[in-house]
C-alpha positions as a Python dict, from the first residue, in 0.01 Angstrom:
ca = {
    (1, 'M'): (0, 0, 0),
    (2, 'S'): (145, 330, -62),
    (3, 'A'): (15, 690, -128),
    (4, 'Y'): (166, 988, -336),
    (5, 'R'): (105, 1290, -522),
    (6, 'D'): (113, 1315, -887),
    (7, 'G'): (84, 1661, -982),
    (8, 'D'): (-256, 1771, -826),
    (9, 'T'): (-367, 1411, -792),
    (10, 'T'): (-327, 1189, -493),
    (11, 'V'): (-269, 823, -575),
    (12, 'V'): (-334, 550, -325),
    (13, 'L'): (-261, 224, -391),
    (14, 'V'): (-410, -76, -208),
    (15, 'P'): (-430, -459, -275),
    (16, 'A'): (-703, -555, -511),
    (17, 'T'): (-809, -815, -251),
    (18, 'F'): (-921, -575, 2),
    (19, 'S'): (-1290, -557, 56),
    (20, 'R'): (-1451, -204, 4),
    (21, 'A'): (-1455, -143, 386),
    (22, 'E'): (-1076, -248, 406),
    (23, 'E'): (-1017, -22, 116),
    (24, 'K'): (-1191, 280, 265),
    (25, 'R'): (-1010, 214, 616),
    (26, 'W'): (-684, 193, 447),
    (27, 'V'): (-722, 482, 186),
    (28, 'G'): (-818, 703, 493),
    (29, 'R'): (-528, 610, 694),
    (30, 'M'): (-273, 647, 388),
    (31, 'L'): (-424, 1001, 347),
    (32, 'Q'): (-340, 1075, 693),
    (33, 'R'): (7, 953, 664),
    (34, 'L'): (71, 1133, 340),
    (35, 'E'): (-44, 1470, 496),
    (36, 'A'): (164, 1406, 804),
    (37, 'R'): (473, 1339, 584),
    (38, 'E'): (410, 1661, 388),
    (39, 'G'): (351, 1860, 701),
    (40, 'R'): (698, 1786, 822),
    (41, 'R'): (863, 1882, 494),
    (42, 'R'): (678, 2213, 440),
    (43, 'P'): (771, 2513, 618),
    (44, 'G'): (497, 2737, 759),
    (45, 'D'): (461, 3104, 672),
    (46, 'E'): (709, 3221, 918),
    (47, 'E'): (977, 2989, 780),
    (48, 'L'): (880, 3091, 431),
    (49, 'H'): (933, 3447, 520),
    (50, 'E'): (1264, 3395, 683),
    (51, 'R'): (1384, 3184, 361),
    (52, 'A'): (1276, 3466, 144),
    (53, 'V'): (1478, 3740, 353),
    (54, 'E'): (1783, 3498, 363),
    (55, 'L'): (1759, 3477, -20),
    (56, 'A'): (1720, 3843, -59),
    (57, 'R'): (2020, 3903, 128),
    (58, 'R'): (2241, 3634, -40),
    (59, 'Y'): (2130, 3700, -411),
    (60, 'L'): (1949, 4036, -429),
    (61, 'G'): (2159, 4248, -203),
    (62, 'G'): (1923, 4263, 75),
    (63, 'T'): (1805, 4621, 3),
    (64, 'E'): (1464, 4515, -78),
    (65, 'L'): (1296, 4281, 196),
    (66, 'P'): (939, 4158, 179),
    (67, 'D'): (673, 4261, 450),
    (68, 'S'): (498, 3943, 419),
    (69, 'V'): (552, 3607, 276),
    (70, 'R'): (295, 3309, 303),
    (71, 'W'): (146, 3007, 150),
    (72, 'V'): (-171, 3045, -46),
    (73, 'D'): (-438, 2796, -169),
    (74, 'N'): (-618, 3008, -430),
    (75, 'Q'): (-317, 3013, -670),
    (76, 'N'): (-398, 2745, -924),
    (77, 'S'): (-260, 2880, -1258),
    (78, 'R'): (40, 3046, -1102),
    (79, 'W'): (334, 2972, -887),
    (80, 'G'): (363, 3286, -674),
    (81, 'S'): (270, 3647, -696),
    (82, 'C'): (416, 3979, -559),
    (83, 'T'): (239, 4304, -471),
    (84, 'P'): (557, 4557, -480),
    (85, 'E'): (332, 4837, -341),
    (86, 'T'): (262, 4645, -5),
    (87, 'R'): (578, 4422, -24),
    (88, 'A'): (347, 4125, 4),
    (89, 'I'): (451, 3794, -158),
    (90, 'R'): (215, 3488, -184),
    (91, 'I'): (339, 3150, -259),
    (92, 'S'): (114, 2869, -412),
    (93, 'R'): (80, 2592, -179),
    (94, 'R'): (126, 2361, -487),
    (95, 'V'): (510, 2448, -462),
    (96, 'A'): (547, 2333, -112),
    (97, 'G'): (599, 1966, -206),
    (98, 'M'): (859, 2054, -479),
    (99, 'P'): (1241, 2039, -403),
    (100, 'A'): (1379, 2331, -191),
    (101, 'W'): (1589, 2486, -469),
    (102, 'V'): (1271, 2523, -669),
    (103, 'V'): (1085, 2680, -368),
    (104, 'D'): (1405, 2906, -354),
    (105, 'Y'): (1380, 2994, -722),
    (106, 'V'): (985, 3082, -697),
    (107, 'L'): (1092, 3315, -395),
    (108, 'I'): (1372, 3465, -588),
    (109, 'H'): (1128, 3537, -886),
    (110, 'E'): (885, 3708, -653),
    (111, 'L'): (1155, 3901, -449),
    (112, 'A'): (1295, 4015, -770),
    (113, 'H'): (961, 4204, -847),
    (114, 'L'): (1017, 4419, -537),
    (115, 'F'): (1306, 4580, -737),
    (116, 'I'): (1129, 4552, -1101),
    (117, 'P'): (758, 4490, -1135),
    (118, 'H'): (766, 4363, -1495),
    (119, 'H'): (943, 4080, -1686),
    (120, 'G'): (1194, 4284, -1855),
    (121, 'R'): (1556, 4213, -1932),
    (122, 'E'): (1683, 4376, -1607),
    (123, 'F'): (1421, 4167, -1409),
    (124, 'W'): (1555, 3829, -1566),
    (125, 'D'): (1927, 3955, -1490),
    (126, 'L'): (1817, 3965, -1115),
    (127, 'V'): (1667, 3627, -1119),
    (128, 'R'): (1953, 3488, -1295),
    (129, 'R'): (2177, 3556, -986),
    (130, 'Y'): (2014, 3250, -831),
    (131, 'P'): (2251, 2956, -945),
    (132, 'K'): (1977, 2707, -1012),
    (133, 'A'): (1718, 2947, -1184),
    (134, 'E'): (1727, 2779, -1509),
    (135, 'R'): (1723, 2408, -1365),
    (136, 'A'): (1419, 2536, -1155),
    (137, 'R'): (1257, 2691, -1471),
    (138, 'G'): (1285, 2373, -1638),
    (139, 'Y'): (1164, 2187, -1351),
    (140, 'L'): (845, 2394, -1323),
    (141, 'E'): (791, 2380, -1696),
    (142, 'G'): (817, 1994, -1694),
    (143, 'F'): (558, 2002, -1398),
    (144, 'S'): (318, 2219, -1579),
    (145, 'A'): (342, 2003, -1887),
    (146, 'G'): (313, 1681, -1686),
    (147, 'S'): (8, 1825, -1505),
    (148, 'R'): (-142, 1928, -1843),
    (149, 'A'): (-133, 2298, -1745),
    (150, 'E'): (-56, 2566, -2007),
    (151, 'P'): (269, 2487, -2201),
    (152, 'C'): (555, 2725, -2099),
    (153, 'G'): (760, 2925, -2327),
    (154, 'G'): (1096, 3067, -2223),
    (155, 'E'): (1228, 3441, -2188),
    (156, 'G'): (1187, 3630, -2497),
    (157, 'D'): (910, 3388, -2654),
    (158, 'D'): (666, 3620, -2828),
    (159, 'E'): (372, 3389, -2817),
    (160, 'L'): (361, 3308, -2456),
    (161, 'D'): (555, 3434, -2146),
    (162, 'A'): (576, 3137, -1923),
    (163, 'D'): (602, 3370, -1614),
    (164, 'A'): (285, 3571, -1724),
    (165, 'V'): (116, 3244, -1674),
    (166, 'A'): (314, 3100, -1380),
    (167, 'F'): (378, 3426, -1197),
    (168, 'E'): (93, 3670, -1256),
    (169, 'E'): (122, 3982, -1024),
}
């Protein structure tokens, strides 16, 4: 028996020999275990804010720090968002189960908006200060494609700016 996430879908595997009652009982147990495991891996809002401040200092000079950084459940078509006027950053909870270097990239992307609100060349120059930026973008593009989300273009793609889809402000 096992349970895991496949994109936005939860998969629970139980033996075919289980009765409906056994299946129902074990699916419930496996979902609880999965939630507990994910809860141990996911930082809370306070830890997320601390991580953002650390990344801002390390890669962006630490002069523009967010006032708030929090997880949100209402972003299904983007990875994060930033409101530069209030210095508030919101990160989609869908990112929480991804590798830490991907979460860091999403934070860096949103932190860069505290300097530059648009996705111009100077914005991307800031984002590229994060050493795993291209790798993380590839991860997110692959995740989106695997989840049947909108296809992602690259920087300079005239037809579709991936970050307009993934990181709307």
